[in-house]
N, C-alpha and C positions, 0 to 999 in steps of 0.2 A: 691704579686708575689707568685706563687705556685712552689713547688719543688717536684720532683719524687725521692724517695729512692728505690733502687733495692738492695736487699740482697740475696746473694747466700750461701746456707748452704750445703756444700758437705757432702756426706756420709763418714763415717770413717771406714776403714777396721779394723777388730779385729780378734783375733786368735780363732779358734774353739778348745775347750779344748780336744776333743777326738782324732782328727787326726792331729791337728796342722795346717790345711789349712786355708788360709785367706778367710774370707767371708765378704760381705758387711752388715754393720749395718745401716739401712736406716735412713737418715735425722738426725743424731746426730751432733750437732753443734761443729765443730772443729775450723773453722775460717770462717770469712765472708768477702765478697767483697761488699762494699757499694758505689754505684754510686749516684751522685746527679746531676740532670739536672735542670737548672733554665730557664730563658726566652728563650734563644737560645741555640741550641746545640743538639747533638744526642748521645745517649748512645749505645755502642756496647756491647751486653750481651754475655759474653764468659763463657765457662766452662774451668776452669784452670787446666792444667796438672801438674803444679808445684806449691805447696802451698807457696813456699818461694818467688816466683816472682809474680809481679802484672800482667804482660803479657809475654807470652812466645811463641816460635815458634810452640809449640804443642797445644796451646789453640785453641778451635773451636768457631767460631762466630756462634751463634745459633739464634739471634734475634737482631733487631734494634728498638730503641724507639726514636721517634721524637715528637716535639711539633707542633700542628696544631690548631691555633685559640684557645689557652688556654686548649686544650685537648691533652693528651699524647697518641700517637698511637704506639702500640707494634705490629710489623710485624715479623712473624716467618719466618726464612730463611730455607725453606724446603730442598734446595739443599745442605745444610751443615750438615744435619742429617745423622748419620752413619747407623742407623738401624730402624726397625719398632717401637721398644720400646724406641727409643732415641728421639722421637718427644716431643712436649709440651703436657702435660696432666693437665687439670683443676682438682684440688683436690676437691672432694666432701666430706666435713665434717663440723663440727660445727665451726671451726675456719676460714673457707672460705665461701662456700655456702653449705647448708645442703640439698638442693633439686634442681633437674635439670629436665626439661621436655625433654623426649626422642623424637627423630625423626628417621624415616627410614634412615639408612646409618650411624648413630652414632656408634662410636667405643668406647667400654667400657673396662676398665682395672680393674679387681677385683683380688687382690693378684697378682699372676703371670700369670693369664689367661686373654686373650684378646677376646672379643666378638664383632661381628658386628650385629646391629639390622637389620635383613633381611627384615622383614615385620611386620606391625602392622595392623591387620584386625579389623575394628570397632573403630579405634582411629585416631586422627589427629596428624600430625607432627607439629613442631613449625613454627609459622608464620615468624620467623627470619631466616629461612633456606635459603631464597633467597638473604639475605643481604651479602654484601662484608665485612662489619665490624660490630661488636656488642659492645654496651656500656657495661662496666663492671657491672653496676648496674642492667642490664637486662639479665645477663648470666643465671640466674635461669630459664628464660623463654625458654631456649634451643637455638638451631641453631648453635652450635659450629662446626658442621660437614658440609658436602657438600650435595647438592641435590643428592639423590640416584636415578640415571637413570637406571632403569631396562629395557633396550632396548632389545627386542627379536632379535635373529639372524635369518635372513631369510634363510630357508633351502628348499625353494620351488624347486621342481624338475619337469621340463617340457620337459625333453629330451625323454620321453617315453610315448606313448599315450595309449597302451594296459595295463591298470593297473590291478595288482593283488597283494595280500598280500604275502610277502615272508615268512611269518610264517605259516599261515593256508592255503595258496595257493588259497583262494577264490577270485573271480573277482568282487563280489558285495559289495557295501558299503552303508551306510545310513547317515542320518543327525546326529544321535547320535554316530555313529561309522564310521567316514570318513577315507579315506586313508590319511596318513600323511607321510612326508619325514623327519625323525628326524636326519639324518646324511648325510655324503657326498656321500653315495652310489648312483648310477644311474642305468638306464636301468631296468632289471628285478628285481634287488635287491633294487630299490630305494624307494619302498613304503611298508607300513604295516598298518593294521587297528589300530585305536587308542586304542582299548581294548587289542589287541595283544601286542602293544607297552607298555601299562600300566602294563600288567602282567609280561612282560620281565624286565621292570625297577624295579618293586617291588621285583622280585626275586633276584635282586642285592643288595637290601638294607637290613640292619639289624635294625629292629625296636623294641625298648624296650618301652612298654607301662606301665606307672606308674599311680599313683593316679590321678594327674591333668596335667601331661605333658608326652611327649614321646620324646625319644632320638633316632635319626636316624644317623647311621654311614654307610659309604661306601668308597670304595677305588677309586672311579671314575667310571662312567658308560661309557664304551668304546665299540663301535661297533666292533664285531669280524672280519668284512670284511674289512672296510676302516680304522680301527684303529683310528677313530675320537671320541673324548670325547663329549658326548651329553651335550649341554649347559643347564644351569638351565632354561632358557627361550628361546624359539625359535618360529619362525613363519613359517607355512607351508600353502600354498594356501590361503594367506590373513587371516588366523586365528591363534590366539596366543595360545601357550601351555606352561605350567609350570610344572616342575617336582614336586614342592612342592604341587601343587593342586592334584596330584595323591594320596597323603596321606589323602586327604579329611578331614582336620581339620574343625570342625563345630563351628559356632558362633565366638565370639571374641577371639583373641589369639595374642601372640607375638612370633616371631621366632628369636632365637639367634644362630649365627654360630660361632663356636670356630675357632680362627685363625689357618691357616695352618702352621704357624711358630711353633705352639705348637703340632699339630697333624701330622706334616710332610706331607705325601701324603694323608693320610686318611682325609675324611671330616666328620664333626660332626655338626648336627643341633639339637637344642632343641626347641620344640614347646610347649609353655605353654598356656593352656586353661584358659581364663579369663571370661568365660561365667557365671560361678557360684562363682568365687572368685574376690575379689577386691584388693588382694596383694599376693606377694610371695617374698621369700628372696633368696639371693645367699650367699653361704659360702665362706670362704677364699680360698678354692681350686677350686671355680667355680661351686660347686654342688648346685642343686636346693633344697631349704628347704621350708617346709610348714609353719614354724613358725619362731619366732624371736630368737630361741635358736642357739647360735654360728653363728649368721649371720654376714656378712660383710657389706651388704647393703639391702635395701628394694625397690621393684618395686611396687609402689602404684598407683592404678587406681583412677583418679579424673575426673569424667564425661567422656569426650572424650580424656582425656590426660593420659599418663603414666609417673609418676614422679619417678626418681631415687633418693633415699633418704639415707642419712647417717648422723645421728645426734650425732655421737660419735666423739672423737678426732682422731680416727684411720684413717690412711692415705692409706688404701688399696683400696679405691674406687676412680676412676678417669674417666674422659671423654676426648678423644683426641680433642685438640683445633686446628682447621684448618682455623680459620678466624683471621683477624686483630682485636685487642682488643682496644676499646676506653676507656681511663682512665681519667675522670675528677677529680676535687677536692674531697678529702676524699675517694678515691678509695683504697680498700685493696684486692688484688688478690693473690692467692697462686697457683703456678704451680710446676709441677715436670718435670724434664728432666734428663733422665738417672739415675744417682745416686745422683742428686742434687735437692734440694728444693729451689725454687726461689720466693721471696716475692716482690710484687710491691705495693708501698704505696705512694699515692699523698697527700702531706700535704701543708698547707699554710706556706710559708716561712716567718720566723720571722725577722723583721727588728732589727737593733742594739738597737734602742730606746725601742722597745717592749721587747727585750731580757733582758735589764738592769732592766726594770720595773718588769718583771717576776721574776728575781733573787732577787730583793728587797722585793717583796711580800713574797717569800719563806723564806727569812731571817727573816722578821718580824713575820711570822707565827710560825717559829721554836723558 
């Protein structure tokens, strides 16, 4: 018979010496809560609010673990999560898994920064992305996120037949420069040339071009007339358009968007060119690094894949887990939730006879 051990290591508050304010020291072992599930039963994984009590009214149920045909299934209860950073994060390091295949839509946490993988041009997402659950032994092959459905918003405007561009006032268009309707305006204000639209959008962006990447920031592109925010992807007259394509990145690249919980209203996208490079690094503050110096993690190109790697014991690199995790025998998984580190370990349950034999052998050897 197998048994699942779940250990929760809460972070311990400590005093800051300069101003006396309490800050969180991550993942220092102060006390543990050890569950054990045998053949039948379900574990309710809680984050405890009071370390002196086993269960309290302020505890939050964050996941359930049940046994299904010899395999433990951990299901994350998303409705009980308080905030964006409070969800389950798979730790990427040498004590858990040191490599993870990225997919479009994956959410990465490096230090205190959260990134979403917006697009990977020239690379494949994980084949496990479509699965509802993932085996723990195959987590390194990716697929912890959800399928990134970049469905364009249809902004076609057919309410006005006499078309002209509201920017240049011209009435003629062409195949390369068609009339588009990028916002909710209608009538004489409903259309503009694609090139006029491109110039208007680019005037709203702040683009910082560096050695092998560029950083794009903006406060939201809003039409001055209808006050509608221009979506990232939209469809006009059965043709798709993307704001990212206006930046014209060439060759292979990956784009990472910094979470709005960090940037507030402002949006920030980093486009990293991988046409001439096979790796780049992220620092602890989320900055792009060209080499391994002061890195928190590495993005490594391997054929048509991009691997997120961290071979150190540092726990600053994580991937958001949004799938049910299947845990067979000898599974060892490490997750973070809020200020807690949660370890899942499936072991073979030792019978009383085996236990006494084991103790006898240890006594004889000593």
